[in-house]
N, C-alpha and C positions, 0 to 999 in steps of 0.2 A: 784420306779422305774415301771413304767408298766410292763413292760417286766416279769421281775422277779413273779408278781401276774399273768402275762399270764399263765408262765410256771406250776408254783403251779394249779392253777384251770384248765389247761390241764389236769395234772396228778390225782387232785383229781373226776375230772369228767369219765378218765378213768377207777378207780377202781369203783367210782358209777356204771358205767355202768355194771362192769363184778356182782355185786352182795354187792362189799364191803361196810360198812357203810368209810365214810371220811371225814376228815375235816382238815380245817387248822391247823397248829401245836401251834399255840395261837388264839385259840380260842377266843368270848368274853364269853363264859359261860364254863368254865372246868369241873363245876363242875355235869355236867349232868352224866346220868348212861346210861349205853348200854347195848343193849342183844346182846353177842357171840364180836366179834372182832372188832375193829375199828381201824382206820389208822391215824394217824396225820402226817402233808406234811409240810414240808418246803424245802425252797431254800438256799441249805446252801452255795455253793460258785458258783461264774459268772466268767469267762473270755469271751472278746469280741472279734471278729476275723470278719477280714473283707471279704465279701461274694460276692466279683465280682469287677469291676475295681473301688475301691474307692467306694464302695458299690452301684455304677451303675449295674443296671441288663436291661435296655434295656427300649423299648417303648410296651406299650400294646392298645391294642385299645377298646375303652369303647361304648360299641352299644349303649348304652342307650344314651348318649352323643352325638355320634358320633365321639367324637374326641379322637385324642391319648393323653396317658398320660404316662410319664417318669416311672419308677419303679426302686424302690431303696430296699435294702436289706441288713441283716446282721444277721450273724451268733453268736450264745452264745453258750460255753461248760458250763456245771454246775453240780454239782451235786443234789442229790434232798434227801434229809432222809426222811423217811417211816419207823416210830415207829409204830407197831402194838402192840395193847394190848386186852386181853383177860381174861374171868375168870377161862381157864383151856389150858394147853398146846396143847391139841387137836385143840381148839377153836383156838389159834394162830397160829398153821402149815397151818389151814385152811386159815384163813385169809392171812397168805404167798404164799399159791399157788393161790389164788385169783389174787392178786396181781400180782405175776408174771404172770401170764395169761393176765392182764391188761395192764399190761407194755408190753409185750408183742407182743401182737394183738390190743389193744384198742386205743393208742394213736392218737393223729389226724398228719395228713400228715408233718408237722412243726417238730414233737419231734421226735428224733429218738434215740431211745435205745443204748446204746453201751457198758454197762457194767452194772450188776447187782449184788449185794454181800449182804448177809445176816448173822448176827450174831446168835450165838447163842442165845437159848430162856431162860431166867434169870427169875425170880421172883424181880418183884418188890414191894417194903416194902409202898411205898409212896402213892403208887394207889391201892393197895393190888390186882392189876393184874400180870397176865405171859405177859412179855415186849419180842420181837423181833425186834432189830433197822435194818435197810435195807439202802443202797444205790445204786442209780440209777444213773450212771454216762451218760449223754446224750448231744445231740447236738441240739438246738433249730435254726429256721431259722424262721425271721421274715422278712415281706416283708412292705413297705408303697409304696404309688401314689403321686407325686405331684399334688395336687388339683388347681390351678392354673397355667398360664404360668410360673412364679417362681417357683421354685423347693422348697416349704415351707413346710413340712412334721407335722402333729401334731399328730399322730401315727402311730408307728411299729404294727403289729398285726402279731399273730402267723402263720404262713402260715398252711392253711390246717385249722383254726377254721372259721367259722361264724360269722357274725357280729351280734350282736341284736339290731342293732341302724336301 
């Protein structure tokens, strides 16, 4: 589901912009060595909710083409897991503070944090690092525009995230 990837990438981007090393929880190369704290991010649970009259949000005027396009949206409520690992407890705590700052102020417009919970820091023998797990409960708002006269949608985009195309 493209929406789950967009939520995960939005959180990873916000963490990186706050100066924290962040990656997908299931990267291609898990064996890399990291200096300082690193956050592994995954979308755990998601529930879809209607965002308007059957997801219809109205019309929007497209200045480039001079046409009116229909706009649709949907909301998803989900929990995002953040696992912080670091060589020392102090670095783990520092990473936790950076993550909090990023999620409270650095998320895109379409992602709204509702709750942030952290477990205590523990030693993880498997990675030989300290670990602190967190869960961010958030609302994600996605929008899509009808590309033709018929309402056909290819992609919903997380509101507030710029397109790279």
